[in-house]
Each structure stands twice: as C-alpha cells, then as structure tokens.
N, C-alpha and C positions, 0 to 999 in steps of 0.2 A: 652649651646645652642645646640639644636637638629639639625641634618643635615639629608638629604635624601641620602640613599645609592643606587646609580644608578646600581651598579653591582648586588645587590640582586634583584632589580626591574627587570633588564634585564633577569636574571636567571629565575625569576618567570614567566615572559612573555613567555620565551622559553618553559618552562615546560608546562604551560597552553596551548600554541599553539600545542605542541606535543600531549597532551591529547585530545584536540579538534579534531585534524586531525585523531587520531586513532579512536575516537568515530564515526566520519563521515564514515570512512572506513567500520566499522562494521554495520552501518546503512543500507547500500546498498549491502554489501557483496563484494565490489570492491576489497578487499584484497584476495578473494578466487580465486583459479585457476581451470578452467575446466579441467577435466581429472586427476586432482591430489587431490583436496580437497574431503574429505569424510563428511558424515552427522555430525560427532562429530566436525569437523572444522567449519561447517556452524553454528551449535548451539553455539559454543564458540564465533564466530564472531558476529552473528546476534541475538542470544538469542533463546529462545524457540519459535517455530512457533505457530501462533494462530490456524492454522488448518493443518492437515496432511492427505494425501491420499496415499494408497499403491495399486498398480495395480497388477493383477495376474502374469504379467511377471517380477515382481520385481522392476519396476520403482517406484519412490516415488516423491511426490510433496509436498512442504512445503509453506505455505502462511505467509507472513510477512506484515500485514497492518501497516502503519506508521502514523496512525491518533491519536487523532482526529484533531489535528492542521496541520499535514503533509498532503501532497497531493499525496501520492504514496503508492502503494502496490507492493511488490516484490514477485514473485513466483520463487521458487528454484526447479529445476528439477534435480533429481538424476537418474543415469543410473542403470540398474539391477546389475552392478558390485559394486554399492555403491559409485561411484565417481560422482562428480558434472558434469552435462551436460551443464547447462546454468542457468542464472538468468535473468528474464524478469520483466520489469516495465509493469504493466498491466492496469493502469488507463489512457488509451489513446483511441483515435478514432478507431484505428485498432481493439482493443479488444472489445470496445463498439459495433462495427458493427457486431460482431459475435452473439449478442443477438437478437433473432427474436421473435417478437410478435406472440403469438399463438403456438409457438414451444418450446422455451427455458423454462426449469423448474428451480425451486429454487436451486436444487442440482447442476445443470450445471452452473448456474450463480455464485454460491459460488466457484466452482472450477475454473472458469474463472477469476473472479475479487477478490475473497477473501471475508472475512466477513466485514460487515458494522460496524462502530463504534457505541457504545451505544448511543441511542437517534436518530439514523438514520434508525431505523426500526419502521415504524408506520403502525398501522392497522386502516382503516376507515370502521367502521361498516355499515354505510348507503350505501356504495358502495360495501361492502364485498371485500375490496381490501387492500393488503399489499404493502407498498412502502418501498424499500430499496434505500438509497442515499449514494453516495461516493463523497467526496470532492476531486477534481482533479485540475490540472493546464491546462487551455485550450490553444488553439493555439495562443491566444493573450497575453499569460503569465499572465492571470487573474484567480483567484480562481473561480471555478464553481462547480455545483453539477451535477452528472449523476444519474438519478433516473430510477429504474426499477419498474414498477407497475405490481403486480401479482394478478391474480384472487384468492380471499380468499379461495375458495373451492378446486380448482384443483391445485393451486400453479404454474400455467402456466403463463408466462409473457404476459400481455395484450399489453403493450407498453413501450417505453423508452422515456426519455426527458432529455434535458440539460437546466440548468438555472443558471444564475449568482449568486454568493454569495454576496448579497448586505449588508454584515455585516461590511463593512468598515465604518469608522467614518463619512465619507461624503456621505454614501449611494452608493458608487461605489465599485464594487468588488475589493478586495485587490489584489495587484500584488503578484506573486508567489515567487519572490526573487531569481530567477535564470535565 
C-alpha cells in the first residue's frame, strides 16, 4: 500500500516558496541596495535591460518592462560612480503627466516609460498616426492602457489617453492582483 510522505511534500513546498520569493525579488530589483549595487548586480538580479541610455556625465538608465501580462516597467538609474541611485516604477499617473501633446517626442517617451510590448505599437495610415500602448494598474486596481498618439511624420505626441482593459472574461477590466 502506497502512502503519502508529508515530510518530502513540506520540503518541496518550502523550496518552491523560496524560489518564488527570490524570483519576485529579482523582478523589481527589491534586493538591490542604492549606493552599493553596481550594474553587474542589477543585471544578475533583473536580467538584461530592454533598453539602455548613457549620459555624457556617466549616468546610466536601464529599462525593464515586465510585460506583456505584467503591469509595470522599472527604470534603474545608475550614478556616474557606477552605483545604483534608485529604481522607479514608471507606469503611473505621475510619469504619464510628464508627456505633453505637441511637445514630447518618441525618444523622450521611450526614456520616460520604456518600450512597449510587441503588438502595442500600431500605425494608422489614414490618420498618419502611431499609437504606443502600455498596460498598467490604475488607481482603482484595475488593468488599463495608457496610449500615446504620435504624429506619423514628426514623431511628436499629439495626445494621450487612458482606457480600461476590457479583456476580462466578463467584459470588465481584470483586477491587478495587488
């Protein structure tokens, strides 16, 4: 007669939980220490960045979009010394408000919000307009999209908009889960 070994099951659950927690720490970089961690630590923890910018003064910015199903992008800011300054979540109202119709360009929006996930970059020929969309968690804890509409010729933002993600099974925007 077979029996169930609870000690092995408990051990498996503990190991699985530890792996899950360590994966979550790397997801947001919460295990990294400002003033101590260096670029190699960031890459070891969070992986290769989707985009990277170097400034003339030696500062560096790394973009970590966590899509297509996740609702956040993390920007990692490194000091000229090569040490971590800070990590910011950028898909929020404060960052969206920095994008100005008629003034913001594609390069600036990329540096502010990071790249869009495949399929969220659409060109509309009839309007000569490119639309970039980011999935984010709104203030009601529901999934929504933030769209930036660019003039197809100049690459300057025409407008921005927010819209719910009606992809839930019931036609209601799914909850973000946090």
